[in-house]
N, C-alpha and C positions, 0 to 999 in steps of 0.2 A: 501555517496558513497563509497564503499570498491574496490580496485583495486586488488581482486582476483587471483588466479592462471589461472583461464579458461578465464578471461579479458584479462589478460596479452597476453597469446594464441594467442587470437582474433587480439590484437593489432600486435602480429609478423608474424600471416598470412598476414596481410595487409601490409608486406613488401616485399611481393613475395615470402617469405619460402612457401614451397609446404604445404597443408594442412596433407598430411600422414606425414611427419616429424615434423611436429608442434605436432600434436597427439603422435608421440613417443619419445618426449621428456621426459629425467627423468629431475626432478625439481633441483636437487642438483648437478649435473654434469657442469662445464663449457660447453656452447654453442660450442664452438669452436673443444671442445672435441668430439663433437657429431656431428661434419661436417656443423655445422651452420657458414658460413662465416662471418667473422668480419665486414663486410661490413653491413650486416643485423642488427647486434648491433648497427652500427651507426645510420640506418635506425629507428630502433626501438626508439632509444633515440628522434629521430625527432618526431616521430609519438607523443611519451608519452609528448614533449613539448608542441606541438600545440594541444593536446586534452585535458591535464591534468594539463598545466602550470607547469611541472617540469621544473628545472634548466638542463643546458648542464651535460650529462653524462660525467662523467671522462672517458678517453681513455682506462684505465685499465679495468672498467665494460663494456666498448664496446666489447673489445679482448678478456676478460677471464672471464667474468661473467655468473654465471648461473642464472636458472630462479628465485631461489630465491633469488640470489644477486640484480637481477632487481627488486623484490616484496621489500626488504627491502630499496633497492633505493628511490621507489615511497612512501613509508610508511615515509619515513624520510624528505619527500621533498611534503606532501600532505595535503591540508586544503581545505574545501569548498569552501573559497572565492574566493582562486586563480582558482580552478577547474570549479567554476561557470564562471567566468570572461573567461577564455580559452574555455571553451564549447560552450557559447553563440557566441565569435568572430568568431569561426569555423563554426558556423550554420550560421551566417549572412554572411561571406563571401563565402560561397557556396549556397547561398538561390538561388533556381532556380524561374524562373516566371511560376504560376502556370497557365496553359492553363483554358479556360473556354469552359463548354458544350462537351468537349471529352469523347468519351467512357471510360471505365475503369472495372477493373476486381477484386473481390473480392479473394483474395489469402492470404496464410500464408507468411509472413515476410521473405524475403530472405536477407543474408548480407549485398547486394548492395543498400537495400532498407533504412536501418536501419538508415542514416543519413538524408532523408527525412520525416521518423520519427519523427527525434530529432527537424527537421524543423519546421513540423506541430505544435508538442508540443508547441514551440516556438511561431508561428502565432497566436495561441489560447490563452496561458496563459503568454507572454512577458517571464519574468524570474521567474516568480511567483509560477511555480508549484513547491510543497514542497519536489519531492523525485528528487535528482539530476541524477539519474539513467537514465533518459530518454533523457536528454539532451547529452549522451555520447554514441554513435553509438555502440562502441565495446562492451561496458556494455551490452546493449541491446540485441545484438547477443549472448552472453557468458548467459545470462538469458534465453533465449529461448532454447541453447543447454542444459541447466541444468533442464529445464521444470520449472522453477522457472517463468517463464512468457510465455505465448501462443500468441503471437500477430499476428492478422490479419489484412491487409493493403487493401485499396481502390486504386488501382495503374493505373493511366491514360497511354493511349496506349503508348505516348511518355515517359514514366518511373517515372513521378512525383508520392509522395505520397498524395492523396488528402483527404484520411478518413482512419479510425485507429479504432481498438477496439480490447479488450484484455482478457484473463484471468489470473490472478495473484496472486502468494504468498504474502500477504502484513502483516498484523498485526499478524493472528491467529499464534498460537504456531503448531497446528495441520497443518503440510506440505499438506494435503489430503483435506483442506478446501481452495480455490478459489475466490479472488475476480472478479467479473466481472465490468468492467468500461471502464474510460477510450474512451468512445465513440466520437472521435473528427470528424469534417467533416469540410474540408475547406472552408471558406466564398462563394466561388466561386461555390459551389455546395450544398449549403443550400437549394436549390429549388428543389432539386431531391429526390428521394426515395433511396439515400445511405445510410444513418442510419437505415432506416427499413431492408436492405437488410445486411448490417453489422450484425445487430442483429439477424437475422435470420440462419445467419451463424454461428454465435457464439452460437447459441441453439446448432445447428446440433453438433458442436465440443464438447460442453460438454457431451452429451450425449454418444461421442466415447472416453472421459477420465476416463477409466475404473479403475485408480488408485483415483479417486477423490469421496468424500464423501460428500461434500457439497459445494455450492456456494452462493455468497451473493453479495449485491451491496450496495453502499451508493450514495443513489440519492439526487442531490442539491434542495433544497428547495426554491429556489429563481422562479422555475418553477415548473410545474407536467409532463413536455415531457418525463422524464427518467422514473419518476414514471409509468406514463402510459404505457412505454415498459416493465417493470418489472412485473407489473400487468398481461400484457399479456403472458409473459413468466411462471407464476405460481409463482413469489416471494412473501413470505407473508412478509407484514411487522412487524417489531418486536422490533424496537428501534428508538429513534431519539437523535442524536449526536449535541448538541447545538452549534453554533458559532465555528463549525470544521474547515473551509477554511478559510483563512486568507484574510484580506483587500486586495482588487487588485487582485485576483485569477480569479474573475468571473467581472471584471469590463466592459470587452468587450461585456460580456454579459449584462451589465446593471443592475448588481447588486452592493448595495453600503455597506460596512461595512462587516464584518464578515457571511459566509453564512452555514445554518444548513443543515446537510443533515439526510436523513431518511434510516436506514439498513432495509433490507430484506434478507430472506435466501430463498435457495430451498435445500432441502435435497436429495440426491439420496440413499444414503446406510448409513441407520442407523443400530445402534446396542444396545443391551439393556444396560441401564447404570442407577447408582444411581443418584438422584437429590433432594439436599438439598436446599431449599429456606427460606427466611426469612418471616414470615406470615404477617407481614405491608405491602407486596409486592404483595400479593395473589390480590388484585382486578386488577392492571394490568397485573400481570404476568398469572393468568388463560387464560384471552382472549386471550392473544398471545400464550400461548400453544394450545388453542383450534383450531389456524391455521395449525397445524402440526398434523403427524401421527405418534408419537415417541413412541418408546417404554422404559418407564421410570419408576423405583421403586423412587416414590414421597413423598417427606419428608416436610411438611412446619413447622416451629419452630420460636416461639416468641424469644427464646435464646438459645442457644448451646455454646458448650465448644470446640474448636478443638482439634483433637487428635494429633497434630504433635507439638513439644515444639517450634520450628522454622519456619518461613515463608521462603518461597522459591519463589522469583521473578525475573522479570526480566523488564528492564525499557529503553525504548527508544525516546529519545528527538528528534522531527522534527523540527530544528531549525527556517526553513522558515515559518512555518505555527504557530510557538509558541505554540505547542502541545507536551504532552508528554504521551506515553500510557506505563502504567504498566501492566505486566501479572504476575498474582499470581497464579503460579502452586497447591501451597501448603500454605493453611491458618495456620499459627503458633499462639499457643498464645500470640509471641511477637509482633502479627502483629498492635495492637495499637502506638507502636514506630516507626515503617516503615513509619506510616499514617503521625508521625509528620515529619519525616525527609523528605519526599515528599511533605509537605506543605510548610518547610524552602526553598527547593528546587525551587520549582514553585514562592514562592515569590522572593528570590534572581534572578532567571533568568528572573522574569518577564513573565513567560508563561500565555498565554490566555487560557488554557485549559487543564485539566487533566483529563484523563480517566483510571480507574481502572477496570482491569477485575479479576473477582475472579470465581476461577476453582468451579464446584457446584457439584461434583463429591465425596465429604466427607464432613461431618458435620465440620461447623466452618463457615458456610457464614451469619448467622444471627449475629455471634460475629463480623464479618469481616464490615457487613454494618452499625453496630451500631455505630463501630470507624468512620467509612465514614462519616457518619451523623453528628456526633460532630465537624467535620469540615465543613461541609456546602454543603458534596456531595448531589447529587439527583440522583434518578433512570434515566439510561440511554437505557439498552437494555438486552433482553434476547438472547444468541447466542449458536444454537445447536452445537454439536460437535466442539466447538472452541479449546480444549483443546485436544491433544491426552488421549480418554478417560474420557473426559468430556464435559458438557456444559459450559455456563459462563452467570454471570451477570456482567453488567458493568454499574459502577457508575461514575458520573462526575461532576468535581468541576471547576466553570468559575471564572475568575479575574473581570469578568464585567456580568450585567445584559443582557441576551440576548433579543434581538429584538423579542418576539413572535409573533407579528402581522405581520412581513413580512415572517413567515413560511407559505409557500403554500403547502397543503396536498391533495391529492386525494381520499382515501379510509377512510371510517368510522372507520374502524380500527387504521389506523396511527392517526386519529385525536384524536383516544381516549387514545391512547398512548402518546400524547402530552398534550391533557388537563391533565392527571395525572401527567407529569411531571412538568407542570404549577403549580400546586395545591402543587408540595414537594417544588418547588421553593419557592412559598408565604412562606410554613411552615419553611423550612431549610435552603434553598438558601441563599450565602451571595458571 
C-alpha cells in the first residue's frame, strides 16, 4: 500500500478539518500558513499511528509541516508488516456486532462506511487478503475519489456493512480496464439474495462508466458460484490462473491449498488493433478469440524478431500472495536476459507464481513466448485491451505443480482452456 497525497488528505479530513479546506491545501506550503491549526497536526499524527503504525510525529512536524513533509515522514516509517498489524488491530477494536435478518440497501460507499468495509474483508479473509489497501478505510475512500475503485455496499438499516462488491483498477496497465470482484457477503446474510442484488447493481453501474473500455473478473475455481454469475453477465472465459490465491485465503470457504482462478472479460468499447500471436498457441487462442467481437489485424507467426532493442516492463510483487506480475509493454531483443533475471528473483524470494503479460500490438510475441517456455512457463490467458493500445497474452511459471483435479469449471470453453494448459504443463512446466 502507498500513502499518497489523496489518502493523506482523507486522514486530515477525519481530524475535523473541513473538506473544503482540505481540498484547497497546497502540498508544499506549511499547514499553519494555510490556516490549519497545529492541533489538527497533532490529531493527524494520532490517526496515522493508529491506522498505519507510524511512530509519534515530532512536534516540529505537527506545528510547521506541509503535506509533503507528512508524506516524507510516513514514507520513512512505513512497512507492510507494521501497517498490517495496526490496521487489523483497529478493525478488531471497532468490530461491530452484525445484526441478522435486518433490512438493507445497496448503495455507493460513503466515507463513514469504509471502516465497515475493512471489517467485512477481515471477517471473510482474516489477515490473508493479498492487497492491504482494503484494510485501511482512508485508503479505500481515496481510491473511490480517484475512480480507481468504485465500491458498492450492502448497508443494514442500523448502519453495519454486510455486503460488498466493486470495480477496481488492478493489474492492467490500461486504466480503462476494470476488474469486477470482491463480492463479499457476511455469513449472517448468506441465505439471502444479497449477492444477486449486488451483482445486478454492479452490472448497471458498469454501463454508466462511459470512460471504461472493458471489464474482467477472476473467479475462484474451488466452486462455480462466481463463474455462474459472470456467465449470466456476459463475461467470456479467456484464461486460467493456476494457484493464484495463497494458502488460507479461502480456508473459511472450505478450500485447502492455493486456489486457481478463471479470467473472463467483457468488452464495452473496442478499437481496431494489430494482434501478433505465436503459432503454437493457435489451438487455444482461436477458440478464445471466437468468443469476442474484436476488430483485429491478426498475425500468427512461428517465430519473429522484436522491433525494439530494449524491453520495457514493470514488475509488481504481491508479498502476501507470493505472486509477481510483470507487464511487458515493449518486447525488446534483450527480453531473454530479463526472463533470466525474473527467474533468479523468483527463486531467491520463494515466489509461488510468476505471471508475464506481453503486449501483442507489435511483433516479438513469438520471440518472447519462446524465451518463456525455455524457463518452464505455460500459457495462461488472452486479455483484450490489457495495455493502452494493445491486447495481452499471459504466461505463468509455478514453483510447484498445481492441483489440476481441484479446479472446478462451469463452461466447456473454460474446460478447454484448462485442458490445453494441462497439456502444456506436461510438456513444458516445471
